[in-house]
MMTF fields as JSON, N, C-alpha, C and O atoms, coordinates in Angstrom:
{
  "mmtfVersion": "1.0.0",
  "mmtfProducer": "UNKNOWN",
  "numBonds": 371,
  "numAtoms": 372,
  "numGroups": 93,
  "numChains": 1,
  "numModels": 1,
  "chainsPerModel": [1],
  "groupsPerChain": [93],
  "chainIdList": ["A"],
  "bondAtomList": [4, 2, 8, 6, 12, 10, 16, 14, 20, 18, 24, 22, 28, 26, 32, 30, 36, 34, 40, 38, 44, 42, 48, 46, 52, 50, 56, 54, 60, 58, 64, 62, 68, 66, 72, 70, 76, 74, 80, 78, 84, 82, 88, 86, 92, 90, 96, 94, 100, 98, 104, 102, 108, 106, 112, 110, 116, 114, 120, 118, 124, 122, 128, 126, 132, 130, 136, 134, 140, 138, 144, 142, 148, 146, 152, 150, 156, 154, 160, 158, 164, 162, 168, 166, 172, 170, 176, 174, 180, 178, 184, 182, 188, 186, 192, 190, 196, 194, 200, 198, 204, 202, 208, 206, 212, 210, 216, 214, 220, 218, 224, 222, 228, 226, 232, 230, 236, 234, 240, 238, 244, 242, 248, 246, 252, 250, 256, 254, 260, 258, 264, 262, 268, 266, 272, 270, 276, 274, 280, 278, 284, 282, 288, 286, 292, 290, 296, 294, 300, 298, 304, 302, 308, 306, 312, 310, 316, 314, 320, 318, 324, 322, 328, 326, 332, 330, 336, 334, 340, 338, 344, 342, 348, 346, 352, 350, 356, 354, 360, 358, 364, 362, 368, 366],
  "bondOrderList": [1, 1, 1, 1, 1, 1, 1, 1, 1, 1, 1, 1, 1, 1, 1, 1, 1, 1, 1, 1, 1, 1, 1, 1, 1, 1, 1, 1, 1, 1, 1, 1, 1, 1, 1, 1, 1, 1, 1, 1, 1, 1, 1, 1, 1, 1, 1, 1, 1, 1, 1, 1, 1, 1, 1, 1, 1, 1, 1, 1, 1, 1, 1, 1, 1, 1, 1, 1, 1, 1, 1, 1, 1, 1, 1, 1, 1, 1, 1, 1, 1, 1, 1, 1, 1, 1, 1, 1, 1, 1, 1, 1],
  "groupList": [{"groupName": "UNK", "atomNameList": ["N", "CA", "C", "O"], "elementList": ["N", "C", "C", "O"], "formalChargeList": [0, 0, 0, 0], "bondAtomList": [1, 0, 2, 1, 3, 2], "bondOrderList": [1, 1, 2], "singleLetterCode": "X", "chemCompType": "L-PEPTIDE LINKING"}],
  "groupTypeList": [0, 0, 0, 0, 0, 0, 0, 0, 0, 0, 0, 0, 0, 0, 0, 0, 0, 0, 0, 0, 0, 0, 0, 0, 0, 0, 0, 0, 0, 0, 0, 0, 0, 0, 0, 0, 0, 0, 0, 0, 0, 0, 0, 0, 0, 0, 0, 0, 0, 0, 0, 0, 0, 0, 0, 0, 0, 0, 0, 0, 0, 0, 0, 0, 0, 0, 0, 0, 0, 0, 0, 0, 0, 0, 0, 0, 0, 0, 0, 0, 0, 0, 0, 0, 0, 0, 0, 0, 0, 0, 0, 0, 0],
  "groupIdList": [1, 2, 3, 4, 5, 6, 7, 8, 9, 10, 11, 12, 13, 14, 15, 16, 17, 18, 19, 20, 21, 22, 23, 24, 25, 26, 27, 28, 29, 30, 31, 32, 33, 34, 35, 36, 37, 38, 39, 40, 41, 42, 43, 44, 45, 46, 47, 48, 49, 50, 51, 52, 53, 54, 55, 56, 57, 58, 59, 60, 61, 62, 63, 64, 65, 66, 67, 68, 69, 70, 71, 72, 73, 74, 75, 76, 77, 78, 79, 80, 81, 82, 83, 84, 85, 86, 87, 88, 89, 90, 91, 92, 93],
  "secStructList": [7, 7, 3, 3, 3, 3, 3, 6, 6, 3, 3, 3, 3, 3, 7, 7, 2, 2, 2, 2, 2, 2, 2, 2, 2, 2, 2, 2, 2, 2, 2, 2, 2, 4, 4, 4, 7, 1, 1, 2, 2, 2, 2, 2, 2, 2, 2, 2, 2, 2, 2, 2, 2, 2, 2, 2, 2, 2, 2, 2, 2, 2, 2, 6, 7, 3, 3, 7, 7, 3, 3, 3, 1, 6, 6, 7, 7, 7, 5, 7, 7, 3, 3, 1, 1, 7, 7, 6, 6, 7, 3, 3, 7],
  "xCoordList": [0.839, 0.0, 0.892, 1.876, 0.532, 1.288, 0.899, -0.278, 1.89, 1.651, 2.066, 2.901, 1.481, 1.838, 1.744, 1.082, 2.422, 2.34, 2.114, 2.84, 1.118, 0.873, 1.301, 0.834, 2.184, 2.661, 2.157, 1.505, 2.45, 1.915, 2.277, 1.428, 3.516, 3.953, 4.403, 5.113, 4.014, 4.5, 3.801, 2.861, 4.277, 3.708, 4.847, 5.756, 4.803, 5.776, 5.029, 4.07, 5.463, 4.867, 5.916, 7.077, 5.5, 6.417, 6.035, 4.978, 6.875, 6.654, 7.318, 8.424, 6.655, 7.244, 8.391, 8.596, 9.125, 10.227, 9.725, 10.348, 8.596, 8.036, 7.572, 7.79, 6.939, 6.486, 7.673, 7.61, 8.747, 9.954, 10.552, 11.017, 10.546, 11.034, 10.18, 10.709, 8.851, 7.948, 8.173, 8.163, 8.373, 8.619, 9.906, 9.955, 10.932, 12.211, 12.031, 12.521, 11.331, 11.117, 10.224, 10.51, 9.148, 8.194, 8.811, 8.621, 9.542, 10.148, 11.208, 11.369, 11.92, 12.899, 12.196, 12.677, 11.069, 10.303, 9.771, 9.798, 9.29, 8.78, 9.895, 9.672, 11.074, 12.202, 12.533, 12.896, 12.41, 12.685, 11.587, 11.876, 10.325, 9.189, 9.109, 8.543, 9.661, 9.611, 10.267, 9.964, 11.148, 11.798, 10.788, 11.058, 9.633, 8.611, 7.75, 6.948, 7.889, 7.109, 7.614, 8.81, 6.704, 7.14, 7.808, 8.75, 7.346, 7.936, 9.266, 9.304, 10.344, 11.67, 11.869, 12.497, 11.345, 11.496, 10.731, 11.262, 9.496, 8.675, 9.287, 9.298, 9.794, 10.375, 11.602, 11.823, 12.4, 13.587, 13.202, 13.825, 12.175, 11.735, 11.186, 11.519, 10.344, 9.763, 10.859, 10.882, 11.762, 12.84, 13.75, 14.13, 14.097, 14.977, 14.289, 14.901, 13.025, 12.287, 12.152, 12.418, 11.737, 11.583, 12.931, 13.021, 13.974, 15.311, 15.802, 16.415, 15.539, 15.947, 15.174, 15.751, 13.866, 13.059, 13.563, 13.7, 13.84, 14.341, 15.677, 15.904, 16.554, 17.868, 17.731, 18.373, 16.891, 16.69, 16.039, 16.419, 15.054, 14.374, 15.324, 15.278, 16.182, 17.166, 18.148, 18.545, 18.531, 19.464, 18.819, 19.455, 17.556, 16.84, 16.687, 16.808, 16.42, 16.256, 17.544, 17.499, 18.689, 19.983, 20.249, 20.867, 19.785, 19.978, 18.943, 19.055, 17.93, 16.875, 15.947, 15.398, 15.776, 14.951, 13.826, 13.78, 12.925, 11.85, 12.246, 13.17, 11.536, 11.797, 10.717, 9.539, 11.098, 10.151, 10.388, 11.168, 9.736, 9.891, 9.096, 8.006, 9.636, 9.011, 8.927, 9.935, 7.725, 7.521, 7.29, 6.56, 7.917, 7.685, 7.108, 7.823, 5.832, 5.162, 4.851, 5.259, 4.135, 3.77, 4.841, 5.424, 5.088, 6.024, 7.488, 8.36, 7.769, 9.156, 9.484, 8.681, 10.645, 11.047, 11.093, 11.488, 10.691, 10.705, 12.124, 13.05, 12.27, 13.533, 13.436, 12.642, 14.217, 14.107, 14.91, 15.915, 14.464, 15.225, 14.847, 13.854, 15.637, 15.433, 15.095, 15.574, 14.282, 13.858, 13.625, 13.433, 13.645, 13.356, 11.856, 11.288, 11.22, 9.781, 9.207, 9.879, 7.951, 7.346, 7.168, 7.004, 7.2, 7.006, 5.596, 4.675, 5.437, 4.136, 3.074, 1.878, 3.515, 2.566, 2.015, 1.051, 2.611, 2.161, 0.814, 0.582, -0.058, -1.383, -1.369, -0.624, -2.183, -2.308, -3.17, -4.138, -2.827, -3.571, -4.601, -5.328],
  "yCoordList": [-1.169, 0.0, 1.243, 1.319, 2.202, 3.449, 4.353, 4.471, 4.982, 5.944, 7.328, 7.456, 8.344, 9.701, 10.642, 10.355, 11.762, 12.845, 14.135, 14.442, 14.87, 16.176, 17.223, 17.241, 18.081, 19.15, 20.472, 20.505, 21.529, 22.829, 23.192, 23.69, 22.952, 23.339, 22.167, 22.369, 20.956, 19.847, 18.542, 18.465, 17.518, 16.183, 15.177, 15.342, 14.142, 13.064, 11.754, 11.5, 10.92, 9.602, 8.561, 8.665, 7.56, 6.5, 5.193, 4.63, 4.711, 3.425, 2.324, 2.513, 1.18, 0.057, -0.524, -0.137, -1.44, -2.089, -2.817, -2.741, -3.525, -4.26, -3.306, -3.56, -2.219, -1.226, -0.55, -0.212, -0.355, 0.237, -0.691, -0.224, -1.999, -2.967, -2.92, -2.916, -2.884, -2.788, -1.487, -1.47, -0.408, 0.893, 0.883, 1.455, 0.243, 0.153, -0.578, -0.125, -1.703, -2.479, -1.745, -1.722, -1.148, -0.456, 0.788, 1.038, 1.559, 2.783, 2.453, 3.196, 1.36, 0.941, 0.614, 0.976, -0.065, -0.412, 0.842, 0.937, 1.797, 3.048, 3.802, 4.362, 3.82, 4.501, 3.881, 4.589, 2.571, 1.883, 2.161, 2.435, 2.092, 2.3, 3.756, 4.036, 4.679, 6.106, 6.387, 7.398, 5.523, 5.71, 5.662, 6.177, 5.054, 4.944, 6.204, 6.297, 7.159, 8.4, 9.203, 9.477, 9.588, 10.265, 11.627, 11.968, 12.393, 13.706, 13.509, 12.938, 13.981, 13.718, 14.388, 13.809, 15.592, 16.263, 15.533, 15.297, 15.178, 14.466, 13.117, 12.727, 12.407, 11.091, 11.214, 10.373, 12.258, 12.463, 12.82, 12.342, 13.662, 14.059, 12.854, 12.649, 12.052, 10.869, 9.856, 9.305, 9.615, 8.647, 9.091, 8.275, 10.374, 10.877, 10.797, 10.372, 11.2, 11.156, 9.731, 9.459, 8.828, 7.423, 6.813, 6.007, 7.195, 6.685, 7.113, 6.321, 8.361, 8.852, 8.127, 7.729, 7.955, 7.235, 5.798, 5.286, 5.145, 3.768, 3.686, 2.765, 4.638, 4.662, 4.792, 4.058, 5.728, 5.919, 4.704, 4.298, 4.12, 2.944, 1.743, 0.969, 1.581, 0.496, 0.68, -0.287, 1.93, 2.212, 1.849, 1.232, 2.235, 1.884, 0.372, -0.189, -0.284, -1.746, -2.442, -3.39, -1.971, -2.55, -2.359, -3.212, -1.241, -0.97, -1.691, -1.701, -2.296, -2.96, -1.968, -2.25, -0.801, 0.242, 0.638, 0.196, 1.477, 2.01, 3.377, 4.012, 3.825, 5.13, 6.091, 5.734, 7.296, 8.296, 9.634, 10.432, 9.921, 11.243, 12.283, 11.994, 13.479, 14.559, 15.793, 16.24, 16.339, 17.537, 18.722, 18.625, 19.847, 21.087, 22.08, 22.586, 22.356, 23.261, 22.579, 21.442, 23.276, 22.726, 23.06, 24.144, 22.143, 22.376, 22.249, 22.525, 21.841, 21.667, 20.182, 19.348, 19.858, 18.449, 17.79, 18.424, 16.52, 15.84, 15.578, 15.375, 15.587, 15.265, 13.839, 13.574, 12.912, 11.514, 11.257, 11.92, 10.308, 9.821, 8.373, 7.888, 7.687, 6.274, 6.071, 6.825, 5.069, 4.856, 3.377, 2.599, 3.0, 1.621, 1.412, 0.479, 2.264, 2.194, 3.603, 4.558, 3.753, 5.087, 5.57, 4.757, 6.878, 7.385, 7.091, 6.879, 7.082, 6.794, 7.825, 7.54, 9.023, 10.088, 9.966, 10.649, 9.103, 8.954, 8.22, 7.272, 8.684, 8.068, 7.082, 7.26, 6.047, 5.072, 5.673, 6.38, 5.398, 5.911, 4.923, 5.181],
  "zCoordList": [0.0, 0.0, 0.0, 0.736, -0.829, -0.922, 0.245, 0.587, 0.846, 1.914, 1.421, 0.525, 2.009, 1.615, 2.813, 3.81, 2.679, 3.659, 2.884, 1.938, 3.288, 2.679, 3.692, 4.831, 3.259, 4.126, 3.572, 2.528, 4.247, 3.843, 2.409, 1.669, 2.006, 0.679, -0.175, -1.16, 0.17, -0.633, -0.363, 0.428, -1.037, -0.954, -1.051, -1.865, -0.228, -0.273, -0.412, 0.317, -1.346, -1.549, -1.165, -1.559, -0.394, 0.054, -0.633, -0.346, -1.529, -2.177, -1.356, -0.851, -1.219, -0.501, -1.322, -2.472, -0.734, -1.45, -2.69, -3.75, -2.566, -3.704, -4.793, -5.978, -4.404, -5.38, -6.058, -7.24, -5.31, -5.886, -6.937, -7.977, -6.682, -7.675, -8.93, -10.041, -8.761, -9.912, -10.674, -11.905, -9.942, -10.56, -11.379, -12.468, -10.864, -11.583, -12.913, -13.947, -12.883, -14.105, -15.099, -16.296, -14.607, -15.472, -16.105, -17.295, -15.325, -15.847, -16.899, -17.867, -16.718, -17.729, -19.043, -20.116, -18.958, -20.16, -20.851, -22.078, -20.068, -20.641, -21.36, -22.433, -20.787, -21.426, -22.777, -23.716, -22.877, -24.148, -25.164, -26.329, -24.734, -25.636, -26.095, -27.152, -25.323, -25.674, -27.017, -27.649, -27.457, -28.762, -29.9, -30.985, -29.67, -30.711, -30.835, -31.764, -29.943, -30.026, -31.221, -31.32, -32.141, -33.372, -33.153, -33.869, -32.196, -31.93, -31.2, -30.109, -31.804, -31.231, -29.872, -28.985, -29.702, -28.409, -27.318, -26.232, -27.601, -26.615, -26.265, -25.098, -27.255, -26.987, -26.089, -25.217, -26.298, -25.464, -24.025, -23.077, -23.865, -22.523, -21.77, -20.602, -22.431, -21.795, -21.456, -20.356, -22.403, -22.172, -21.021, -20.181, -20.983, -19.917, -18.559, -17.579, -18.493, -17.229, -16.71, -15.539, -17.586, -17.185, -16.821, -15.896, -17.544, -17.244, -15.874, -15.159, -15.501, -14.173, -13.076, -12.064, -13.277, -12.289, -12.159, -11.047, -13.293, -13.262, -12.537, -11.752, -12.795, -12.145, -10.627, -9.874, -10.184, -8.743, -8.102, -7.004, -8.788, -8.244, -8.184, -7.228, -9.192, -9.177, -8.018, -7.369, -7.771, -6.665, -5.322, -4.467, -5.148, -3.913, -3.793, -2.704, -4.925, -4.943, -4.493, -3.709, -4.989, -4.589, -3.109, -2.473, -2.551, -1.126, -0.259, 0.967, -0.901, -0.152, 0.531, 1.596, -0.091, 0.497, -0.457, -1.605, 0.042, -0.783, -1.325, -0.817, -2.361, -2.967, -2.505, -2.484, -2.138, -1.675, -2.331, -1.811, -3.475, -4.072, -3.286, -2.791, -3.176, -2.424, -3.315, -3.864, -3.456, -4.259, -3.346, -2.36, -3.678, -2.936, -3.931, -4.796, -3.812, -4.736, -6.057, -6.294, -6.903, -8.207, -9.24, -9.213, -10.127, -11.205, -10.833, -11.657, -9.618, -9.187, -9.244, -8.827, -9.753, -9.871, -8.497, -7.519, -8.417, -7.119, -6.617, -7.402, -5.315, -4.666, -4.15, -3.246, -4.694, -4.243, -2.976, -2.718, -2.205, -1.065, -0.834, -1.375, -0.034, 0.213, 1.685, 2.531, 2.008, 3.379, 3.628, 2.693, 4.885, 5.283, 5.459, 4.891, 6.231, 6.505, 6.44, 6.83, 5.945, 5.959, 7.4, 8.309, 7.612, 8.978, 9.485, 8.696, 10.779, 11.384, 11.026, 11.083, 10.658, 10.321, 8.909, 8.566, 8.078, 6.682, 6.646, 7.397, 5.756, 5.598, 4.449, 3.484, 4.543, 3.456, 2.356, 2.637, 1.128, -0.022, -0.469, -1.429]
}
């Protein structure tokens, strides 16, 4: 189950270890399939984004941890971090 924390200016999502493994595999596949997008700019943006997510998820997977991206405000890139267990204050989604 995905957990999350909503703060005054941001949102943090906590993926479990199993979800992080699935995310790593899925994001890698998306990065490969992105080559089929006809618009070259869009395909590069999708491939790069999925590749970064896959890289971070693979790193968390190797450490045996979950991935927790945190957004501060709208339109700002998420800040990833790794964790063992979601905090007690996180709510189930």
